[in-house]
C-alpha positions in Angstrom: -46.1 -24.1 -61.5 -47.7 -27.4 -62.3 -49.7 -27.8 -65.6 -53.0 -28.5 -63.9 -55.4 -25.5 -63.4 -54.6 -23.4 -60.4 -56.2 -20.4 -58.6 -54.4 -17.5 -56.8 -55.9 -17.2 -53.3 -54.8 -14.5 -50.9 -54.9 -15.8 -47.3 -53.5 -15.0 -44.0 -51.1 -17.7 -42.6 -49.0 -17.9 -39.5 -45.2 -18.5 -40.1 -42.4 -18.3 -37.6 -40.6 -14.9 -37.5 -37.4 -16.8 -38.2 -38.9 -18.0 -41.6 -39.5 -14.5 -42.6 -35.9 -13.4 -41.5 -34.6 -16.2 -43.6 -36.5 -15.3 -46.6 -35.3 -11.6 -46.4 -31.7 -12.7 -45.9 -31.8 -15.1 -48.9 -33.5 -12.6 -51.1 -30.7 -10.1 -50.3 -28.0 -12.7 -51.0 -29.6 -13.4 -54.4 -30.4 -9.9 -55.5 -28.1 -7.1 -56.8 -28.3 -3.7 -55.2 -29.4 -0.8 -57.3 -27.3 2.4 -57.8 -28.4 3.8 -54.5 -27.4 0.6 -52.6 -31.0 -0.5 -52.2 -32.3 -4.0 -52.8 -35.1 -4.2 -55.4 -37.0 -7.4 -54.4 -40.6 -7.9 -53.3 -40.3 -10.2 -50.4 -44.1 -10.5 -50.1 -44.1 -12.0 -53.6 -41.2 -14.3 -52.7 -43.2 -15.5 -49.6 -46.1 -16.3 -51.8 -44.0 -18.1 -54.3 -42.3 -20.2 -51.6 -45.5 -21.2 -49.9 -47.0 -22.2 -53.3 -44.0 -24.3 -54.1 -44.2 -25.9 -50.7 -47.9 -26.7 -51.1 -47.3 -28.2 -54.5 -44.4 -30.3 -53.4 -46.3 -31.6 -50.4 -49.3 -32.4 -52.5 -51.8 -30.1 -51.0 -54.7 -31.7 -52.9 -54.0 -35.0 -51.3 -54.0 -33.2 -47.9 -57.3 -31.5 -48.4 -58.9 -34.8 -49.6 -58.2 -36.4 -46.3 -61.3 -36.0 -44.0 -59.1 -36.4 -40.9 -58.0 -32.8 -41.5 -61.4 -31.3 -41.0 -62.0 -32.3 -37.4 -62.0 -30.0 -34.5 
């Protein structure tokens, strides 16, 4: 995360089904199976991490400062 102060906010967002499938697939590819052959990865946490990284890299603060994004 960046050094500036941040808040964790839980929201509902719409993402393409293909994005979720890709996240699950990539998590499996980067995670070892346990003794029973199951993957131990929390994909919901990974989605949160990826969305946060995306918002930071695309400068979400600059986006919300633009009044044009508030129209109907």
